[in-house]
C-alpha atoms as one frame of an Amber mdcrd trajectory, in Angstrom:
protein
   0.273  -0.172  -0.143   1.017   3.492  -0.786   0.188   6.613   0.773  -2.310
   8.874  -0.915  -2.642  12.623  -0.201  -5.883  13.263   1.971  -7.090   9.734
   1.602  -5.446   7.329   3.453  -3.619   4.452   1.429  -3.639   2.991  -2.157
  -3.246  -0.576  -2.948   0.019  -1.077  -4.770   0.158  -4.170  -6.960   3.479
  -4.170  -7.451   4.460  -4.490  -3.898   2.326  -7.841  -4.060   4.472  -9.040
  -6.782   7.732  -8.005  -4.726   6.207  -9.532  -1.618   5.247 -13.007  -3.350
   8.581 -13.060  -5.242  10.727 -11.897  -2.023   8.971 -14.724  -0.238  10.019
 -17.296  -2.955   6.567 -18.045  -3.677   4.556 -18.628  -7.164   1.326 -17.336
  -7.280  -0.306 -20.522  -7.004   1.784 -21.218  -3.508   0.512 -17.847  -2.183
  -2.973 -18.389  -3.477  -3.101 -21.635  -1.557  -1.936 -19.938   1.663  -4.464
 -16.887   1.431  -7.027 -19.417   0.635  -8.224 -17.786  -2.432  -8.257 -19.002
  -6.449  -5.006 -18.492  -8.191  -6.853 -16.039 -10.611  -7.660 -13.927  -8.214
  -4.279 -13.846  -6.967  -3.251 -12.766 -10.708  -5.779  -9.940 -10.915  -4.855
  -8.459  -7.536  -1.429  -8.398  -9.030  -2.546  -6.290 -12.294  -4.367  -4.195
  -9.696  -8.295  -5.360 -11.148  -9.718  -5.599  -8.681  -8.022  -4.580  -5.216
  -7.942  -7.082  -2.491 -10.367  -6.380   0.275  -9.435  -5.564   3.931  -9.539
  -8.952   5.082  -7.566 -10.257   1.950  -4.937  -7.722   2.905  -4.714  -8.611
   6.216  -4.199 -12.242   5.246  -1.334 -11.362   2.931   0.663  -9.561   6.056
   0.046 -12.680   8.181   1.414 -14.881   5.536   4.287 -12.406   5.013   4.585
 -12.257   8.744   4.788 -16.006   9.027   7.601 -16.464   6.620
């Protein structure tokens, strides 16, 4: 997520890709850990649509566990 002036935060799809790659996970592996279909993760990584707050919390939890 990136700060946005006067609007809180905006989701940065590139950051999700960077995180997944830093963890050494494929899209399929990260999707499995998040409990979402691989095509959902793929769409998040392109920015359409963006994950909801619960999904972002799950991404954070996976990152913290690795």
